[in-house]
C-alpha angles and dihedrals in degrees: 000000000000120000090228096061112100112226096042087111143047122228114214144145117270123248122232092242090059093077093122090059091045089054094046094050093046091051089049089051091052090057092058113118092244096041090115088062098037106044134044094221137056130240091245093053093048094044090053093056115110122247089253089067092054092046091053092045092052093045091051093054099034128119109287096026111131104205100046142011129200116204125200134190110223116200137186113323092017094285114158106234102179146343145204131182129207119204118195116228119198126225110255094030130104120243126228091270094053097256120138113248107225099183139019104277143164121238116204116214139162098035111176135155123180110255094244090059098048112115092025096103091256095118091053090048090053090049091048090055093045093048092047089054093046094050091046088053094054102264113162091196139357125223142182136180127233134184114252090234095053098091094161091060093043090054092049092049092050089050088054090054102263122136133191112270094201092244120123121205115212118225128206094249094093140260113352092014104124144124133224125244117229121191143188126193133199 
């Protein structure tokens, strides 16, 4: 089967016992040429984490979890082709960057698709699954953040229906180090 043929994969939630595959795909993502723009951790830091971290991470995003859901695209031979996670943020709480959360919303993180599957529609299919889960769990909007220099990701997010909100999110790297918030509503 060709990597560019939609339908060569199944999108589903991960299971808690799949933590080794969660770890492998995350480490692969951190080796991507734009990983320094796309992810807030390094390969070395992630590779040094104990198995208990990966077990907890998988359990927290597994099918049936209420506060988060990690989706994976499984291709021919059971190969994991891509992933995306949606975290639910509650109205009245404060997000990881210190901003007040004013409505129940989803926050997309950890988006990654293997290079040979980019442009196949797989990223959009992962977003469709993540958004469906967020809406079914009462999200009023869904957001994500993206580095201003990561044009590839920005284009994919626009294709999935997200638009810049105008909010910038400062990062700890220093002056001028920030990301852009993109949102989609119902």
